[in-house]
C-alpha positions, 0 to 999 in steps of 0.5 A: 500500500502507498503511504504518503506522509508529506506532500509538497506543492511548489507554486509560482502563483500561476494557473498551473500551480493553482491546479497542482494545489488542487491535486496536492490538497486532494491527495494529502486529504486522501492519504492523511498527509501533511501539505507543504506549500512552497514558493521560491522567490528570486534572490535579489542580493546585489541586484537593483530592484525597485522595492524592498526585498523583505516586502517582496518576501512578505507579499509572497507569504501573504499569497501563500496563506491566501491559497490555504483553506482552514481545512488545509491548516487544521486537518492537513497541518499545512505549512507555507514556506518562502525560500530565496534562491537563484535556482528554484528547481534545486531549492525545491529538491533540497526542501523535498530531501530535508523534510522528507517529502513523499510526493511533489505535485507541481504545475507545468506550462508544457512549453515545447520547442524554442520556448522550452529551449530558451526558458528551460523547465523548473518542473523538468529539472525537479522531475529529473532530480527529486528524491521522490515521485513527482506529479506534474499538472498542466493547466488547462487539463481535464479535471480529475479532481473536483474542488470543494466548491464545485462539489457543494454547488453540485450538491445544491443542484440535485 
């Protein structure tokens, strides 16, 4: 039998990451696992930026916490973490190794061709180097997981 104790959902706050959170939350609920939500923000040390790095990190925490529900916090013991790094994929893998994470669920943009060559893929690097299985979720995609809101709306229409 498969046992999941810790599920990690890295997020860049995009639609694909939101879809991955839906899957990660559902899997954590199904297996009674802890949910970890991680955002890796750019390292701005020695780079000219228009705003305060601490304010940027605080904003990232607010964004993470706004994505967590009361159920996430109470039942899934959700943990919101912001890391600062120049290498998001490496930071995600190191986080997975340190906790230990049993499953990473992350969004992917599904870039191909020249865009993939130029931009690279954080998800691809995580899949290749992660210490545990990684489920990638592309948005839009067929929804196999139904959100709690959709379930509630369907129940009232019956």
